[in-house]
C-alpha positions, 0 to 999 in steps of 0.5 A: 197114383199109378205106378209110373205116376209116383216114379216120376214125382219121386223124380220131379222131387229128388231133382227138386231138393237139389240145392246147387240150384236157385228156384228161379232157376230151376224154374227156366230150366223146367220150362225148357225142358217142357218146350222143346219136348212139346208138352203144352199140358206141362209147359201151361203149368210151368209157365203158371208156376214160374209166374207165381213164383215171381218170374217176370214174363218177358224172362220167361218169353227170353227162356223160351226165345232162346230154348226154341233157338239152341234147339233149330241149332241141334236140329239144322247140325243134325241135319247137315251132319246126318245127310254128311254122314249119307254123302249127301252133298249140296248143290252150293250157292253160286250167287250169295257169295255163302262159300257153300260147297 
């Protein structure tokens, strides 16, 4: 085992030892993190472990959907704030009534 693998395993063991979160919560948080980070290997493993822990497939899909929605919101907010920070203004909508100026 490489040093980085050892350190990563120690961090995972420490996180899993937390008593104030249920095993279900740990699985769902882990799944949200791996999907958001884009690791298909870890996400597949997380999905399998969660299913093996009797978490319904529908719950896993709902967690992935929620993580995707939150990530999309953060992405949009980051782009808007970056544009504002650099003085970039939207041309505005005239026809849809959205109120953007």
